[in-house]
C-alpha positions as CSV (number, residue, x, y, z in Angstrom):
1,M,-7.5,35.9,13.1
2,A,-4.4,37.7,12.0
3,F,-1.6,36.2,9.9
4,N,1.8,37.5,9.3
5,G,2.1,35.9,5.9
6,K,5.7,34.7,6.4
7,S,6.6,31.5,4.6
8,N,7.3,28.5,6.9
9,L,8.4,25.9,4.4
10,N,11.0,24.1,6.4
11,S,9.0,23.1,9.4
12,Y,5.8,21.3,10.1
13,D,4.1,22.7,13.2
14,D,3.3,20.1,15.9
15,N,0.2,22.2,16.8
16,N,-1.0,21.8,13.2
17,H,-0.9,25.4,12.3
18,D,-1.1,26.2,8.6
19,Q,2.1,25.2,7.0
20,F,2.6,28.4,5.0
21,F,1.5,31.0,7.5
22,E,2.4,31.3,11.2
23,I,-0.3,32.5,13.5
24,D,0.8,35.5,15.5
25,E,-2.3,36.3,17.4
26,V,-6.0,35.6,17.5
27,S,-8.5,38.4,17.1
28,E,-11.9,36.9,17.8
29,F,-14.9,38.1,16.0
30,D,-18.2,36.9,17.3
31,T,-19.8,36.4,13.9
32,A,-23.0,35.0,15.4
33,S,-23.7,38.3,17.1
34,F,-23.4,40.4,13.9
35,N,-26.8,42.0,13.1
36,D,-28.2,42.6,9.7
37,D,-26.9,46.2,9.5
38,F,-23.3,45.1,10.1
39,I,-23.5,42.2,7.7
40,N,-24.7,44.6,5.0
41,S,-21.8,46.9,5.7
42,F,-19.2,45.1,3.5
43,D,-19.6,47.8,0.8
44,R,-19.1,50.7,3.3
45,Q,-16.3,53.0,2.5
46,D,-15.3,53.5,6.2
47,M,-14.6,49.8,6.7
48,N,-11.0,49.0,5.7
49,N,-9.9,45.9,3.8
50,K,-8.1,44.4,6.7
51,T,-11.3,44.5,8.9
52,K,-13.4,43.0,6.0
53,H,-10.9,40.2,5.5
54,Q,-10.7,39.5,9.3
55,I,-14.4,39.0,9.3
56,I,-14.5,36.8,6.2
57,I,-11.7,34.7,7.5
58,E,-13.5,34.2,10.8
59,A,-16.6,33.2,8.8
60,C,-14.7,30.6,6.8
61,M,-13.2,29.1,10.0
62,K,-16.5,29.0,11.9
63,G,-18.7,28.0,9.0
64,N,-20.8,31.3,8.8
65,L,-22.3,31.0,5.4
66,E,-24.4,34.1,5.6
67,I,-21.4,36.4,5.9
68,I,-19.6,34.6,3.0
69,E,-22.7,35.0,0.8
70,E,-22.8,38.7,1.7
71,F,-19.2,39.1,0.9
72,L,-19.6,37.6,-2.6
73,E,-22.8,39.6,-3.3
74,C,-20.9,42.8,-2.6
75,G,-18.8,42.2,-5.7
76,H,-15.8,40.2,-4.2
77,G,-14.6,37.3,-6.3
78,V,-14.9,33.7,-5.0
79,N,-11.3,33.1,-6.1
80,E,-10.0,36.4,-4.6
81,F,-6.9,36.2,-2.5
82,L,-7.3,37.9,0.9
83,L,-4.6,40.0,2.5
84,T,-3.0,36.9,4.0
85,G,-2.5,35.4,0.6
86,W,-5.0,32.7,1.1
87,S,-8.4,32.2,-0.7
88,L,-11.7,31.5,0.8
89,L,-11.6,27.9,-0.2
90,L,-8.1,27.4,1.3
91,Y,-9.5,28.6,4.7
92,A,-12.7,26.5,4.5
93,A,-10.8,23.4,3.5
94,S,-8.2,23.9,6.3
95,Y,-11.0,24.1,8.9
96,A,-12.9,21.2,7.3
97,Q,-16.1,23.4,7.0
98,S,-17.7,21.0,4.6
99,H,-20.9,23.0,3.8
100,I,-18.7,26.1,3.1
101,V,-16.4,24.1,0.8
102,Q,-19.5,22.8,-1.1
103,F,-20.9,26.3,-1.4
104,L,-17.6,27.8,-2.7
105,L,-17.2,25.1,-5.2
106,N,-20.7,25.4,-6.4
107,S,-20.0,29.2,-6.7
108,R,-17.2,28.3,-9.1
109,A,-14.2,28.4,-6.7
110,D,-11.1,27.0,-8.3
111,P,-10.2,23.8,-6.4
112,N,-6.6,24.0,-7.6
113,L,-6.0,27.7,-6.8
114,H,-2.9,27.7,-4.6
115,Q,-0.8,29.9,-2.5
116,D,2.8,29.2,-3.4
117,G,2.0,25.6,-4.4
118,Y,-0.2,24.9,-1.4
119,T,-3.6,23.9,-2.6
120,P,-7.0,23.5,-0.8
121,L,-6.6,19.7,-0.9
122,M,-3.2,20.0,0.8
123,A,-4.7,22.3,3.4
124,L,-7.3,19.7,4.1
125,C,-4.9,16.8,4.3
126,S,-2.8,18.8,6.8
127,S,-5.6,19.6,9.1
128,T,-7.1,17.8,12.0
129,R,-9.8,20.4,12.5
130,G,-13.5,19.3,12.4
131,T,-14.6,15.8,12.6
132,P,-13.3,12.9,10.5
133,L,-16.7,12.7,8.7
134,K,-16.4,16.5,7.8
135,R,-12.9,16.0,6.5
136,I,-13.7,13.0,4.3
137,T,-16.8,14.9,3.1
138,C,-14.6,17.8,2.1
139,L,-12.3,15.4,0.4
140,T,-15.2,14.0,-1.7
141,Y,-16.3,17.6,-2.7
142,L,-12.8,18.6,-3.8
143,I,-12.2,15.4,-5.8
144,E,-15.6,15.8,-7.5
145,A,-14.6,19.3,-8.4
146,D,-11.4,17.9,-10.1
147,A,-9.0,18.9,-7.4
148,Y,-5.6,17.7,-8.5
149,V,-4.6,14.9,-6.2
150,N,-1.1,14.5,-7.6
151,A,-0.2,18.2,-7.1
152,A,3.1,19.0,-5.3
153,N,4.2,22.1,-3.5
154,K,7.5,23.8,-3.6
155,L,9.1,21.0,-1.4
156,K,7.5,18.4,-3.8
157,E,5.1,17.4,-1.0
158,T,1.9,15.8,-2.2
159,P,-1.5,15.7,-0.5
160,L,-0.9,12.0,0.1
161,M,2.3,12.7,2.1
162,L,0.5,15.3,4.3
163,A,-2.5,13.0,4.8
164,C,-0.2,10.1,5.9
165,K,0.9,12.2,8.9
166,M,-2.5,13.6,9.9
167,Q,-5.5,11.8,8.5
168,E,-7.5,8.7,9.5
169,I,-7.1,5.4,7.5
170,D,-10.5,5.8,5.7
171,F,-9.4,9.2,4.4
172,I,-6.1,7.9,3.1
173,E,-7.8,4.9,1.5
174,E,-10.1,7.2,-0.4
175,L,-7.3,9.5,-1.4
176,L,-5.2,6.6,-2.7
177,Q,-7.7,5.7,-5.3
178,Y,-6.7,8.8,-7.2
179,V,-2.9,8.7,-6.7
180,D,-0.9,8.0,-9.8
181,N,2.4,7.1,-8.1
182,I,2.5,5.9,-4.5
183,N,6.3,6.2,-4.6
184,F,6.4,9.8,-5.7
185,A,9.3,11.5,-3.7
186,D,9.6,14.9,-2.2
187,S,12.7,17.2,-2.5
188,E,14.4,15.1,0.1
189,Q,13.6,11.9,-1.9
190,C,11.1,10.8,0.8
191,T,8.0,9.1,-0.2
192,A,4.6,8.9,1.5
193,L,5.9,5.8,3.4
194,F,8.6,7.9,5.1
195,Y,6.0,10.4,6.2
196,A,3.8,7.7,7.8
197,A,6.8,6.0,9.4
198,S,8.1,9.2,10.9
199,V,5.0,9.7,13.1
200,N,4.5,5.9,13.9
201,R,1.3,5.3,11.8
202,Y,1.3,1.6,11.8
203,D,-2.0,1.3,10.0
204,V,-1.0,3.7,7.3
205,V,2.4,2.1,6.8
206,E,0.7,-1.3,6.4
207,L,-1.9,0.2,3.9
208,L,0.9,1.8,1.8
209,I,2.9,-1.4,1.6
210,E,-0.3,-3.3,0.6
211,K,-0.8,-0.7,-2.2
212,G,2.7,-1.0,-3.5
213,A,4.9,1.3,-1.5
214,D,8.6,0.5,-1.9
215,I,10.1,-0.4,1.5
216,N,13.6,-0.4,-0.2
217,W,13.4,3.2,-1.2
218,I,16.4,5.3,-0.1
219,N,16.2,9.1,0.4
220,Y,19.0,11.7,-0.1
221,R,20.5,10.9,3.3
222,G,20.9,7.2,2.5
223,L,18.1,6.2,4.8
224,M,15.1,3.9,4.3
225,A,11.8,4.1,6.1
226,Y,13.0,1.3,8.3
227,D,15.9,3.5,9.4
228,I,13.6,6.3,10.2
229,A,11.5,4.1,12.3
230,Q,14.5,2.6,14.0
231,I,16.0,6.0,14.8
232,K,12.8,7.2,16.4
233,G,12.3,4.0,18.4
234,F,9.1,2.9,16.7
235,E,9.8,-0.9,17.3
236,D,6.3,-2.0,16.1
237,L,7.0,-0.7,12.6
238,L,10.3,-2.5,12.1
239,P,8.9,-5.9,11.2
240,L,6.6,-4.2,8.5
241,L,9.6,-2.3,7.0
242,N,12.4,-4.9,7.5
243,V,14.2,-5.9,4.3
244,N,16.6,-8.2,6.1
245,H,20.0,-7.7,4.5
246,D,21.7,-9.5,7.3
247,E,24.6,-11.2,5.5
248,E,25.8,-13.1,8.6
249,E,22.4,-14.7,9.0
250,Q,22.3,-15.6,5.3
251,E,25.7,-17.4,5.7
252,K,24.4,-19.4,8.7
253,L,21.3,-20.5,6.9
254,Q,21.4,-24.2,5.9
255,T,19.7,-25.3,2.6
256,N,19.2,-28.8,1.3
257,C,21.4,-29.7,-1.7
258,V,21.5,-32.7,-4.1
259,S,24.6,-34.6,-3.1
260,C,23.5,-38.0,-4.6
261,W,21.1,-38.9,-7.3
262,T,18.8,-40.6,-4.7
263,D,18.2,-37.2,-3.2
264,M,16.2,-36.2,-6.2
265,F,13.6,-38.8,-5.2
266,S,13.7,-38.4,-1.5
267,P,10.3,-37.7,0.2
268,G,9.9,-34.3,1.8
269,N,9.1,-35.7,5.2
270,D,12.8,-36.7,5.5
271,M,13.8,-32.9,5.6
272,D,15.9,-31.6,8.6
273,M,13.8,-29.2,10.6
274,E,16.8,-26.7,10.6
275,V,17.1,-26.8,6.8
276,I,15.2,-24.7,4.2
277,D,14.4,-26.2,0.8
278,N,16.4,-24.5,-2.0
279,D,13.3,-24.2,-4.2
280,V,11.3,-22.7,-1.4
281,L,14.0,-20.2,-0.8
282,S,14.1,-19.2,-4.5
283,I,10.3,-18.7,-4.6
284,L,10.5,-16.6,-1.4
285,Y,13.1,-14.2,-3.0
286,G,10.9,-14.0,-6.1
287,M,8.0,-13.0,-3.9
288,G,10.1,-10.4,-2.1
289,L,9.4,-12.2,1.3
290,E,12.8,-13.7,1.9
291,S,12.9,-12.0,5.3
292,Y,10.5,-14.8,6.5
293,K,12.8,-17.7,5.3
294,N,13.4,-18.9,8.8
295,C,9.6,-19.5,9.1
296,F,9.9,-22.2,6.3
297,K,12.6,-24.4,7.7
298,G,11.8,-28.1,7.4
299,I,8.9,-27.4,4.8
300,D,9.4,-29.1,1.5
301,L,8.2,-27.7,-1.9
302,K,5.0,-29.7,-2.0
303,R,3.7,-28.4,1.3
304,F,5.0,-24.9,0.6
305,L,3.0,-24.6,-2.6
306,R,-0.2,-25.7,-0.8
307,L,-0.1,-23.3,2.1
308,K,-3.1,-21.1,2.9
309,E,-3.3,-17.8,4.8
310,E,-4.3,-19.5,8.1
311,D,-1.2,-21.8,7.7
312,L,1.0,-18.7,7.3
313,E,-0.2,-17.3,10.6
314,K,0.7,-20.5,12.4
315,L,4.2,-20.4,10.9
316,G,4.8,-16.9,12.4
317,I,3.9,-14.5,9.6
318,D,1.9,-12.2,11.8
319,I,1.6,-9.2,9.5
320,S,-1.6,-9.5,7.5
321,V,-0.3,-7.5,4.5
322,H,2.6,-9.9,4.1
323,R,0.3,-12.9,4.3
324,T,-2.0,-11.5,1.6
325,K,1.1,-10.9,-0.6
326,F,2.2,-14.4,-0.1
327,V,-1.2,-15.9,-1.2
328,D,-1.4,-13.5,-4.1
329,E,2.1,-14.4,-5.3
330,L,1.4,-18.1,-4.8
331,F,-1.8,-17.7,-7.0
332,R,0.4,-16.1,-9.7
333,F,2.8,-19.1,-9.4
334,H,0.1,-21.6,-10.0
335,K,-1.2,-19.7,-13.0
336,H,2.1,-20.1,-14.8
337,E,2.2,-22.7,-17.6
338,W,4.2,-25.8,-16.8
339,N,7.5,-25.9,-18.5
340,T,8.4,-29.2,-20.3
341,N,11.8,-28.1,-21.5
342,P,13.7,-29.9,-18.7
343,M,12.1,-33.1,-19.8
344,T,13.0,-32.8,-23.4
345,I,15.6,-35.2,-24.9
346,D,18.0,-33.7,-27.5
347,E,18.4,-36.7,-29.8
348,S,21.5,-35.0,-31.4
349,Q,23.4,-35.2,-28.2
350,P,24.9,-38.2,-26.4
351,F,22.5,-39.6,-23.8
352,S,23.7,-41.4,-20.7
353,T,22.1,-43.1,-17.6
354,F,23.0,-39.9,-15.7
355,N,21.0,-37.8,-18.3
356,A,18.1,-40.2,-17.8
357,I,18.1,-40.0,-14.0
358,Q,18.4,-36.2,-14.3
359,I,15.3,-36.0,-16.5
360,L,13.4,-38.3,-14.2
361,G,14.4,-36.1,-11.2
362,N,13.0,-33.1,-13.0
363,I,9.8,-35.0,-13.8
364,N,9.5,-35.8,-10.1
365,K,9.8,-32.1,-9.2
366,Q,7.3,-31.1,-12.0
367,L,4.9,-33.7,-10.6
368,T,5.2,-32.1,-7.2
369,V,4.3,-28.7,-8.7
370,M,1.5,-30.2,-10.8
371,S,-0.1,-31.9,-7.9
372,S,0.2,-28.9,-5.8
373,S,-1.4,-26.7,-8.5
374,V,-4.3,-29.2,-8.8
375,Y,-4.8,-29.1,-5.0
376,F,-4.6,-25.2,-5.1
377,S,-7.1,-25.0,-8.0
378,K,-9.6,-27.3,-6.2
379,N,-9.4,-25.2,-3.1
380,Y,-9.8,-22.0,-5.2
381,L,-13.0,-23.5,-6.8
382,N,-14.4,-24.4,-3.5
383,S,-13.8,-20.8,-2.3
384,L,-15.6,-19.5,-5.4
385,E,-18.6,-21.5,-4.5
386,E,-18.9,-19.6,-1.2
387,L,-19.1,-16.3,-3.1
388,E,-22.6,-15.2,-4.1
389,D,-21.4,-12.7,-6.7
390,T,-18.9,-15.0,-8.6
391,N,-18.9,-14.8,-12.4
392,I,-18.0,-18.5,-12.9
393,T,-20.8,-20.4,-14.7
394,H,-21.8,-24.0,-14.1
395,E,-20.4,-25.0,-17.5
396,D,-17.0,-23.4,-16.6
397,K,-17.0,-25.1,-13.3
398,E,-17.8,-28.5,-14.9
399,R,-15.1,-28.0,-17.5
400,I,-12.5,-27.1,-15.0
401,E,-13.4,-30.1,-12.7
402,N,-13.1,-32.5,-15.7
403,E,-9.7,-31.1,-16.5
404,I,-8.7,-31.5,-12.9
405,K,-9.8,-35.2,-12.9
406,N,-7.8,-35.8,-16.1
407,L,-4.7,-34.2,-14.5
408,Q,-5.2,-36.3,-11.4
409,A,-5.4,-39.5,-13.4
410,T,-2.2,-38.5,-15.3
411,A,-0.5,-37.6,-12.0
412,L,-1.3,-41.0,-10.5
413,R,0.3,-42.8,-13.5
414,I,3.4,-40.7,-13.2
415,K,3.4,-41.1,-9.4
416,D,3.3,-44.9,-9.9
417,A,6.4,-44.7,-12.1
418,T,8.1,-42.4,-9.6
419,N,7.4,-44.8,-6.7
420,R,9.2,-47.6,-8.6
421,L,12.2,-45.2,-9.1
422,D,12.1,-44.4,-5.4
423,N,12.1,-48.1,-4.5
424,L,15.1,-48.5,-6.8
425,A,16.9,-45.5,-5.2
426,K,16.4,-47.0,-1.8
427,A,17.7,-50.4,-2.9
428,S,20.7,-48.7,-4.4
429,S,21.6,-46.6,-1.4
430,P,24.6,-47.6,0.6
431,P,23.8,-49.2,4.0
């Protein structure tokens, strides 16, 4: 195969030709038909370098180990650049010849030797040649040989960016384990998420978001990954990438508010089904999931804090990554220590009936959070029992259960006092 050696940095060939070298023509060498005399002729004076290099390139592409071994035995270096500007390892990785990659690395080939910033790992990530198994095997060999996963070429493209366009999800999952910054941006300020979105890779976009890719990232042209998907008509990607900055919708959204002191003690089942709870809305914004606020209309704080993943699916959150994020963020919420400051009385300040009602209202809200946290903790303990490899001991479980019982007893006493206040509020309400 002959290469013209011209740099092609500004385009990515749809036919998956090598990014840095355009293929002009193919000169086939039937390497399988070479006899021993021909293989041993690498050191002949009458064979020019171009012919030798054509033979060795063909061997790398077709996986002919015998010819490569002979080439090296004749005194050629394993890290020698061929006339095309590429090394043996670059070719072997580009064609996913896993046994050749392994042989070259064992022969001390440099896994980070690059051509103008283009490394063997980038060549592999850009390639769809070979089988998925061969490509992931090559990836394993290169990483074990300390190939630099976070390298960037002249366009600041990384192996991850290239893989997000070309490779299977298993390959990308393996690669991500070694990526330092999932939001690293290229010379156009596009991250790996942009690369996946630009070719409609739903599974890859979902994976990147799950691993922390920033959907709010804006490139040099002022576009987000959402905009790229929208421009290209990739409708399925839009819910994944939507950050929902619709101000008109925000203005139309109705939230509950405390207009009377009795509202502080109203049960959640009195909520209007077209209204979203203020506390629920605040937590959703803290989770970064405010785009789903319409799914939580009519749901009070108590029910919201007890939601499980299967409940979320019924509410209309059909993207698994977002459901997982919700549950993780809810777990973090329940791990926070309860704040008693809103229930503290400053004896140096005047204290009125209004102040007392305000504190009791805060106690009522704290009670809602506490009871929900207890409920959440019990469910979490039950889920741990189903796991065979859990690290929780019997003593730990017994201690936690005792603490939960004490909390429940305290909660019942506070609930009794709150019910009396609720009855008082109803009696004081105007007819």
